[in-house]
C-alpha positions in Angstrom: -8.1 -2.1 -29.8 -11.6 -1.9 -28.1 -10.9 -5.2 -26.3 -7.8 -3.7 -24.8 -9.7 -0.7 -23.7 -12.4 -2.8 -22.3 -9.8 -4.9 -20.4 -8.2 -1.8 -19.0 -11.4 -0.2 -18.1 -12.6 -3.3 -16.2 -9.3 -3.8 -14.3 -9.6 0.0 -13.3 -13.0 -0.3 -12.2 -12.3 -3.6 -10.3 -9.4 -1.8 -8.5 -11.5 1.4 -7.7 -14.5 -0.6 -6.3 -12.5 -3.3 -4.4 -12.7 -6.4 -6.4 -9.7 -8.7 -6.1 -8.2 -10.0 -9.6 -7.7 -13.8 -9.0 -5.2 -13.7 -12.1 -3.0 -11.1 -10.6 0.2 -11.9 -9.0 -0.1 -12.5 -5.2 1.6 -9.0 -4.3 -0.8 -7.2 -6.3 -3.7 -9.3 -4.9 -2.5 -8.3 -1.4 -2.4 -4.6 -2.5 -6.1 -4.8 -3.8 -7.2 -6.6 -0.5 -5.3 -3.9 1.4 -7.2 -1.1 -0.4 -10.4 -2.7 0.3 -9.6 -2.8 4.0 -8.5 1.0 4.0 -11.7 2.0 2.2 -13.8 0.0 4.9 -12.1 1.8 7.5 -13.1 5.2 6.0 -9.8 6.1 4.2 -9.8 7.4 0.7 -7.1 5.5 -1.4 -5.7 8.1 -3.8 -2.8 6.0 -5.5 -1.3 2.7 -5.8 2.0 1.4 -6.7 3.2 5.0 -6.8 7.1 5.1 -7.9 9.9 7.1 -8.9 13.6 6.9 -8.6 13.4 7.2 -4.7 11.5 4.0 -4.6 7.8 2.7 -4.6 4.9 3.4 -2.3 2.3 0.5 -2.6 -0.8 2.6 -1.5 -1.5 6.2 -0.6 -4.6 7.2 1.3 -6.3 10.1 3.0 -7.6 9.7 6.5 -10.5 12.0 6.6 -10.7 11.6 10.4 -7.2 12.6 11.4 -6.7 14.5 8.2 -3.2 12.6 7.5 -1.7 11.3 4.2 -1.2 7.6 4.9 1.6 6.0 2.9 1.0 2.2 3.3 3.4 -0.8 2.8 1.5 -3.9 2.1 3.6 -7.3 2.8 1.8 -10.6 1.6 3.5 -13.6 3.0 2.6 -16.8 0.8 5.1 -19.2 2.5 4.5 -21.2 5.5 7.9 -20.3 6.9 7.8 -18.7 10.3 8.0 -15.0 10.7 5.7 -12.0 10.4 5.2 -10.1 7.2 5.6 -6.7 8.8 9.2 -7.9 10.0 10.2 -7.5 6.3 9.7 -3.6 6.5 13.3 -3.1 7.9 15.0 0.1 8.3 16.4 0.2 4.7 13.0 -0.5 3.4 11.7 2.2 5.8 14.1 4.7 4.4 13.3 4.1 0.9 9.6 4.5 1.7 10.4 7.8 3.5 12.4 9.2 0.6 9.6 8.1 -1.9 6.9 9.7 0.4 9.0 13.0 0.5 9.2 13.2 -3.1 5.6 12.3 -3.4 4.5 15.2 -1.1 7.1 17.7 -3.0 5.6 16.7 -6.3 2.0 17.3 -5.1 3.2 20.6 -3.2 1.8 19.1 0.0 4.9 19.4 2.2 3.1 20.9 5.0 0.7 17.9 5.3 0.5 15.6 8.4 1.4 12.1 7.4 1.8 8.7 8.8 3.3 5.4 7.6 1.2 2.1 8.0 1.9 -1.4 7.1 -0.7 -4.1 6.2 0.6 -7.6 6.8 -1.2 -10.5 5.0 -0.9 -14.0 5.4 -2.0 -15.7 2.2 -1.0 -19.3 1.9 -0.3 -20.7 -1.7 -3.3 -22.4 -3.7 -5.7 -20.6 -1.2 -8.6 -18.6 -2.7 -8.4 -16.0 0.4 -6.0 -14.9 2.9 -6.1 -16.6 6.5 -5.0 -13.4 8.3 -4.7 -9.6 7.6 -3.6 -6.9 10.1 -3.3 -3.2 9.6 -0.8 -1.5 11.7 -1.4 2.3 12.0 1.7 4.4 12.7 3.9 1.3 12.0 7.0 3.4 11.9 8.4 6.9 11.8 9.9 8.6 9.1 13.5 7.1 8.7 16.7 7.9 6.9 18.6 10.9 6.1 15.6 12.6 4.7 13.6 12.4 7.6 10.4 14.5 7.5 9.5 17.3 9.8 
């Protein structure tokens, strides 16, 4: 039991302080890298992999400068296939993220908070120890779908 607690504590601390777990799936490694990038830009990451029946939000952060809640979608592209990772955040995905964000704000009683939607695009070729390119798009899209925010 203590080994399990030690492993969970180690994983939490590595996530909290920006270490990337090389044994994690590539999507999770991308989220860890994106969280590190956001922290370096002065944002406070408050949640990761936040999900409910409306959908999942990869990262949720607070921007101290603009006083906004930032909902971040992380797209990690591992193939050499042409295309931009951010292109995979289509209208349907935007609508799911918007619904999940609205439900999150309702649960936290923060409906009056300013918010924005960012995308972090990561090119991380297979069998490479680190990504070749990382791009952060602030205000990547507006709230979408039937449940648009005010």
